[in-house]
C-alpha positions in Angstrom: 40.1 54.2 46.3 39.8 50.8 44.5 40.1 50.4 40.8 37.1 49.1 38.8 37.2 45.5 37.7 37.9 45.2 34.0 35.1 43.7 31.9 35.7 40.3 30.4 37.5 40.8 27.1 35.8 40.7 23.7 37.4 38.7 20.9 40.6 40.3 19.9 41.0 41.4 16.3 44.0 39.6 14.9 45.8 40.1 11.6 49.1 38.3 11.4 52.0 40.0 9.7 52.6 38.5 6.3 55.7 39.4 4.3 55.7 36.8 1.6 59.3 36.5 2.6 61.7 34.5 0.4 63.9 31.8 2.0 67.4 33.0 2.7 68.9 31.3 -0.4 66.8 33.4 -2.7 68.3 36.6 -1.2 71.7 35.7 -2.5 73.6 38.4 -4.3 77.1 37.6 -5.4 79.6 39.8 -3.6 77.4 41.0 -0.7 79.0 40.5 2.7 77.5 40.5 6.2 80.9 40.4 7.9 84.5 40.6 6.7 86.6 37.9 8.4 90.2 38.6 9.0 92.7 36.2 7.4 94.3 33.9 10.0 98.0 34.3 10.7 100.5 32.4 8.6 101.2 29.8 11.2 97.5 29.0 11.7 96.9 28.8 7.9 99.8 26.3 7.7 98.4 24.2 10.6 94.9 24.1 9.2 96.3 23.3 5.7 98.2 20.4 7.1 95.2 19.0 8.9 93.0 19.3 5.7 95.7 17.6 3.7 95.6 14.6 6.0 91.9 14.2 5.6 90.7 11.5 3.2 89.5 12.8 -0.1 86.0 11.7 0.6 85.9 14.2 3.6 87.3 17.2 1.7 85.2 19.6 -0.2 86.0 20.0 -3.9 84.5 23.6 -3.8 83.4 26.0 -1.1 79.9 25.5 0.4 77.1 27.1 -1.6 76.1 29.6 1.1 74.1 32.7 0.3 75.9 36.0 0.1 73.8 38.7 1.8 74.5 42.1 3.3 74.1 42.5 7.1 71.1 44.9 6.9 69.2 42.5 4.6 69.9 39.6 6.9 68.5 41.6 9.8 65.3 42.5 7.9 64.9 38.9 6.8 64.9 37.4 10.2 62.9 40.2 11.8 60.2 39.6 9.2 60.2 35.9 9.9 59.9 36.6 13.6 56.8 38.7 13.0 55.1 35.7 11.3 55.2 33.6 14.4 53.0 33.0 17.5 54.6 32.3 20.9 54.4 32.6 24.6 55.5 36.3 24.5 52.9 37.2 22.0 49.7 35.2 22.6 47.9 33.3 25.3 49.9 30.1 24.8 47.9 27.7 27.0 47.2 25.3 24.1 50.5 23.4 24.1 49.4 20.9 26.8 52.1 18.7 28.4 54.7 21.3 27.4 54.1 23.8 30.3 54.6 27.0 28.3 55.2 29.6 30.9 56.8 33.0 31.2 60.6 32.9 31.0 61.9 35.9 33.0 63.8 38.3 30.8 66.3 39.1 33.5 67.5 35.5 33.2 68.1 36.1 29.5 70.4 39.0 30.5 72.2 36.8 33.0 73.0 34.0 30.5 74.4 36.5 28.0 77.2 37.8 30.2 80.6 37.1 28.7 81.5 35.1 31.8 79.1 32.5 30.4 79.1 33.1 26.6 82.8 32.9 26.3 83.2 29.7 28.3 84.4 26.6 26.4 83.7 23.1 27.6 87.3 22.0 27.1 88.9 24.7 29.1 90.7 23.9 32.3 88.3 23.3 35.1 90.2 25.6 37.4 89.1 28.5 35.1 85.4 27.3 35.1 84.8 27.3 38.8 81.8 29.6 38.7 79.7 27.6 36.3 80.7 24.3 38.0 79.4 25.8 41.2 76.1 26.8 39.6 75.7 23.2 38.3 76.6 21.8 41.7 74.1 24.1 43.5 71.3 23.5 41.0 71.7 19.7 41.5 71.3 20.2 45.2 68.2 22.3 44.7 66.6 19.7 42.5 67.6 16.9 44.9 65.7 18.8 47.6 62.7 19.4 45.3 62.5 15.7 44.4 63.6 14.2 47.7 66.3 12.2 45.9 69.9 11.8 46.9 71.9 12.7 43.8 71.2 14.6 40.5 72.8 14.7 37.1 72.2 17.6 34.7 74.0 16.2 31.8 71.0 15.3 29.6 69.8 17.7 26.9 66.1 17.2 27.2 63.2 15.1 28.6 63.3 12.1 26.3 67.1 11.9 26.7 66.6 12.0 30.4 64.1 9.1 30.2 66.7 7.2 28.2 69.2 7.8 31.0 66.6 6.5 33.5 66.0 3.2 31.7 69.8 2.9 31.1 70.4 3.2 34.9 67.6 0.8 35.6 69.2 -1.8 33.3 72.6 -1.2 34.8 71.2 -1.6 38.3 69.7 -5.0 37.5 72.9 -6.1 35.7 74.8 -5.3 38.8 72.6 -7.8 40.6 72.7 -10.5 37.9 69.1 -10.0 36.9 69.4 -8.0 33.6 68.4 -10.9 31.3 65.6 -12.1 33.6 63.9 -8.6 33.9 62.9 -7.9 30.3 59.6 -6.1 30.8 58.6 -2.5 31.6 55.2 -1.3 32.7 53.8 2.1 31.8 50.3 3.7 31.5 48.6 4.8 28.3 48.5 8.5 29.5 52.1 8.6 30.7 54.4 10.5 28.4 55.0 8.3 25.3 58.8 8.7 25.6 58.7 6.3 28.5 57.4 3.4 26.4 59.6 4.5 23.5 62.8 4.6 25.5 62.0 1.2 27.1 61.3 -0.3 23.7 64.5 1.1 22.2 66.4 -0.4 25.1 65.0 -3.8 24.2 62.3 -4.2 26.8 58.8 -5.6 26.2 56.4 -2.8 27.1 53.1 -3.5 29.0 50.6 -0.6 28.9 48.0 -0.1 31.6 44.7 1.6 30.7 42.4 3.5 33.1 39.9 1.7 35.3 36.2 2.5 35.3 36.8 5.7 37.3 39.4 7.0 34.9 42.5 6.4 37.1 45.4 4.1 36.3 44.1 0.5 37.0 45.7 -0.9 40.1 44.3 -4.4 39.5 45.8 -4.4 36.0 49.1 -3.4 37.5 49.0 -6.3 39.9 48.3 -8.7 37.1 51.2 -7.3 35.0 53.9 -7.4 37.6 56.2 -10.4 37.9 59.8 -11.4 38.4 60.3 -10.3 34.8 59.4 -6.7 35.5 62.4 -4.3 35.4 60.5 -1.2 36.2 57.3 0.8 36.2 57.8 4.1 34.2 54.9 6.5 34.8 54.0 10.1 34.5 52.0 11.6 37.4 49.9 13.6 37.0 49.3 11.9 33.7 48.9 13.8 30.4 45.2 14.0 31.1 46.0 16.1 34.2 44.7 13.3 36.4 46.8 12.6 39.5 47.0 9.0 40.6 46.0 9.0 44.3 47.3 5.5 44.8 50.7 6.2 43.4 52.5 5.0 46.6 50.7 1.6 46.2 52.0 1.4 42.6 55.6 1.9 43.8 55.3 -0.6 46.7 53.8 -3.3 44.4 56.7 -2.8 42.0 59.2 -3.1 44.8 57.6 -6.3 46.1 58.6 -8.1 42.9 62.1 -6.5 42.8 61.3 -3.9 40.2 62.3 -0.3 40.2 60.0 2.7 40.0 60.7 5.6 37.6 58.8 8.9 37.8 58.4 11.0 34.7 57.9 14.5 36.1 57.3 16.4 32.9 54.0 17.5 34.5 55.6 18.6 37.8 54.4 22.2 37.5 51.3 21.5 39.6 53.0 19.6 42.4 56.2 21.7 43.2 56.6 22.0 47.0 53.5 19.8 47.5 54.7 16.3 46.9 58.1 14.7 46.1 59.1 11.7 44.1 61.1 10.1 46.9 58.3 10.6 49.4 56.2 8.2 47.2 59.1 5.7 47.2 60.4 6.3 43.6 63.9 5.2 42.8 64.6 7.6 39.9 62.8 10.5 38.4 63.5 13.2 35.8 62.5 16.9 35.3 62.4 19.0 32.1 64.1 22.2 33.0 62.6 23.8 29.9 59.1 23.1 31.2 58.9 23.3 34.9 61.7 25.7 35.8 61.1 28.7 33.6 63.6 28.1 30.8 62.2 28.7 27.3 61.6 25.9 24.9 63.3 27.8 22.1 61.1 26.4 19.3 61.9 22.8 20.1 65.3 23.4 21.7 67.4 23.9 23.6 65.9 21.5 26.1 67.6 20.4 29.4 66.9 17.4 31.5 67.7 16.5 35.1 68.0 12.9 36.4 67.5 12.5 40.2 68.1 9.1 41.9 68.0 7.4 45.2 71.3 6.5 47.0 71.1 3.0 45.5 71.1 4.2 42.0 73.6 7.1 42.5 76.6 5.0 41.3 74.9 4.6 37.9 74.3 8.3 37.1 75.5 9.5 33.8 78.9 11.2 34.0 81.0 13.0 34.5 79.4 14.5 37.6 80.3 17.7 39.4 81.9 17.1 42.8 83.1 19.5 45.5 86.4 19.4 47.4 86.4 22.2 49.9 86.2 25.3 47.8 87.1 23.6 44.6 84.6 22.1 42.1 85.6 19.4 39.6 84.3 16.9 37.1 84.5 13.3 38.3 84.7 10.8 35.5 86.1 8.0 37.7 82.9 6.2 38.3 83.1 2.5 37.2 79.4 1.8 37.5 78.2 4.9 35.6 76.2 4.4 32.4 78.6 6.9 30.9 78.0 10.1 29.0 74.6 10.4 27.4 75.2 13.9 26.1 78.3 16.0 25.3 80.2 17.6 28.2 78.1 18.4 31.2 74.7 19.8 30.3 73.0 22.7 28.5 74.6 25.4 30.6 72.4 28.4 29.6 69.3 26.4 30.7 70.9 25.3 33.9 71.8 28.9 34.8 68.3 30.0 34.0 67.0 27.2 36.3 69.3 28.2 39.1 68.2 31.9 38.8 64.5 30.9 38.6 64.6 28.7 41.7 66.7 31.1 43.6 64.4 34.0 42.9 61.3 32.1 44.0 62.5 30.1 47.0 60.5 27.3 48.5 57.4 29.3 49.2 57.5 30.7 45.6 57.8 27.3 44.1 54.7 26.1 46.0 52.9 29.3 44.9 53.7 28.4 41.3 52.1 25.0 41.7 49.0 26.3 43.5 48.4 29.0 40.9 48.9 26.6 38.0 46.3 24.3 39.6 43.9 27.2 40.2 44.2 28.4 36.6 43.7 25.0 35.2 40.6 24.3 37.1 39.1 27.7 36.3 39.8 27.2 32.6 38.3 23.7 32.8 35.1 25.2 34.2 35.0 27.7 31.3 35.7 25.1 28.6 33.1 22.6 29.9 30.5 25.4 29.6 31.0 25.3 25.8 28.4 23.0 24.2 30.2 20.0 22.6 33.3 20.0 24.8 33.9 17.4 27.5 36.7 16.1 29.7 36.7 12.3 29.6 37.8 10.1 32.5 37.5 10.9 36.2 34.3 12.7 35.4 33.5 15.6 37.7 36.9 15.5 39.4 39.4 18.3 39.5 42.6 18.0 37.5 46.1 19.2 38.4 47.9 21.4 35.8 46.3 20.4 32.5 43.3 18.7 30.9 42.9 16.5 27.8 39.5 17.6 26.5 37.4 16.2 23.7 35.3 17.8 20.9 33.7 14.4 20.1 30.2 15.6 20.7 30.7 18.7 18.5 32.3 16.5 15.8 29.3 14.2 15.8 27.0 17.1 15.4 28.9 19.2 12.9 31.7 17.1 11.3 34.3 19.7 12.3 37.3 18.0 13.8 39.5 19.1 16.7 42.4 19.7 14.3 40.2 22.1 12.2 39.1 24.0 15.4 42.8 24.4 16.3 43.7 25.8 12.9 40.8 28.3 13.1 41.9 29.3 16.6 45.1 30.6 15.1 43.0 33.3 13.2 42.4 34.7 16.7 46.0 34.7 17.6 45.7 31.5 19.7 47.8 28.4 19.7 46.2 25.0 20.1 47.4 21.4 20.3 45.5 18.2 20.0 47.2 15.2 21.7 49.9 12.6 21.6 49.1 9.6 19.4 47.3 7.3 19.7 44.1 9.3 20.1 42.6 7.4 23.0 40.5 10.5 23.8 38.5 11.1 20.6 38.8 14.5 18.9 41.2 15.6 21.7 42.7 19.0 22.6 45.1 19.5 25.5 45.3 22.8 27.4 47.8 23.7 30.2 47.5 27.3 31.4 50.4 27.2 33.9 50.8 30.0 36.6 51.7 32.7 34.0 48.2 33.8 32.8 45.6 36.1 34.3 41.9 35.3 34.6 41.3 37.8 31.8 43.6 35.9 29.5 42.0 32.6 30.4 38.6 34.1 29.7 39.9 35.4 26.3 41.1 31.9 25.4 37.9 30.2 26.4 35.9 32.9 24.5 37.8 32.1 21.3 37.1 28.4 21.6 33.4 29.1 22.3 33.3 31.4 19.1 34.9 28.7 17.0 32.5 26.1 18.3 29.6 28.4 17.4 31.1 28.8 13.9 31.3 25.0 13.6 27.5 24.9 13.9 26.5 28.0 12.0 29.2 28.6 9.4 31.3 25.4 9.2 33.0 26.4 5.9 34.7 29.3 7.7 36.3 26.7 10.0 37.1 24.1 7.3 38.9 26.7 5.1 40.9 28.3 7.9 43.3 29.9 8.5 42.2 33.2 7.0 44.3 35.8 8.9 47.6 33.9 9.1 50.8 33.8 7.2 50.1 30.4 5.6 47.2 29.1 3.6 45.1 26.0 4.2 47.3 22.9 3.9 45.8 19.8 2.4 46.7 16.4 3.9 47.7 15.1 0.4 50.7 17.4 0.7 51.6 16.0 4.1 51.0 12.4 3.4 53.0 12.1 0.1 56.8 11.9 0.7 57.3 12.5 -3.0 56.1 16.1 -2.5 58.2 16.8 0.6 61.2 19.2 0.2 62.9 19.7 3.6 66.1 21.2 2.2 66.9 23.9 -0.3 68.6 21.3 -2.6 65.5 19.0 -2.5 63.3 22.0 -3.2 65.3 23.0 -6.2 65.5 19.4 -7.5 61.8 18.6 -7.1 60.1 21.9 -8.1 62.6 23.6 -10.5 64.2 20.6 -12.2 67.7 21.4 -10.9 70.1 18.5 -11.0 71.3 16.8 -7.9 73.0 19.8 -6.2 76.5 19.0 -4.9 78.8 21.1 -2.8 79.7 23.4 -5.7 76.1 24.3 -6.7 76.0 27.9 -7.7 73.5 29.7 -5.4 73.0 32.6 -7.9 72.0 30.2 -10.6 69.7 28.3 -8.3 68.1 31.6 -7.2 67.6 32.7 -10.8 66.0 29.3 -11.6 63.7 29.8 -8.6 62.7 33.3 -9.6 62.3 32.4 -13.3 60.1 29.4 -12.5 58.0 31.0 -9.8 58.1 34.8 -10.1 59.7 37.4 -7.8 57.4 36.9 -4.9 58.5 34.7 -2.1 54.9 33.4 -1.9 55.7 31.4 -5.0 57.6 28.8 -3.0 54.3 28.1 -1.2 52.4 27.9 -4.5 54.9 25.6 -6.1 54.9 23.2 -3.2 51.1 23.1 -2.8 
């Protein structure tokens, strides 16, 4: 007996929890304690006292830090309430953070990284007592070398942009070893490659040349030929690009770069749709990087912790950031004796919790599972694209009529011209239905953009639900535009005006700045009395935590 097919979902009724929760400083009550810390032994006190006494006066506090005093139960309630005022991949259909590959992070992996064997490790302990974690790093590097086709991997970097910086640093070191560092002062990228490639190259002192699409929407091969010269240090490209378009002539790009003596760097932030299908080295690339917190099932953690992986050919292996993990029989050790290395680009040897999550994720899936991830992500993306393009006013510029890999950068330009409702306003209104939505990297080459990446984690019913929400908001834009313009209505926050965002004089990014700007408190130093500050806040704004919002608006 087969089960009936579930009908396509209706729009979900969504009412976000709203607690009008004060910030933690406003919960301060003198004398409350969340934990009682034992006094250190006399010898420890004397040692610490001696160290402090040796510090310059400018580095010593004249008074204890002004931290809030709060009982443990109230701390728990505070942070649980804040957690209820959030959206995230474990709560909603989070396909709207395009280029970030928001996927399901297996909860069994969270249990693994919380074992005391990992949580009680210290990066400065003797390597002989950290053999297990060094082995995991070593094995994860070998897995990623196989996935990329490269010879060696370093897991030291703490995120994608840091990994890109390591790539350009290795490229510069390689050319310096050949006496060509000064001659090669240009880097070529494409407009829809991840912006960190251009940013890292620019920060490293290179002139950046940006290639735009050709008439068919693909990276322009003729423009590349014209840009390449003996001054080119590297091409640094993302493929598929942040439009979801895969460059079918990528091998020619690499070969042309090599013909002029340049290197080829592959940004694989969008690798989720090509795992087990194509590899960086198979296209001739010299260096690539992965984002473990995107492609390999480790959570983003609200902007951190990230984790990067740099993979290189044999020719670039001497320049990898270090130290690197090596194996001598059954012993694993950190090798810092590498004279051509670009050196450390992050503390110690990587974001261990994310490396362990990656190791567990790859081990659970195996080679066939990794390919299934990519195939499902591509299927989901092209199904969602079909649904989105059925909405009047939505389009997918470039490579018209062609399929995309794992994401699409869409446009609401037609709807905007008809209604005056912008992509940003549509995204804010989508939050009233419990959906997250992102527009695009700057610059907005695609007009009125929105970028969706469904990954392999979502069902057809969830993709339908997401498309139905966007269709409903597009209908509202035509029929009741004020509902969209004044959104959000069901969220924890009110409508924010751009005047607040564009005027630095109104920004208050710390508690001290907030007190100073909105309650007239003097420049708060280390000895500021939290209770007095809290009383000033309460007296100026009332007891409700919503007052902070009102004061800043």
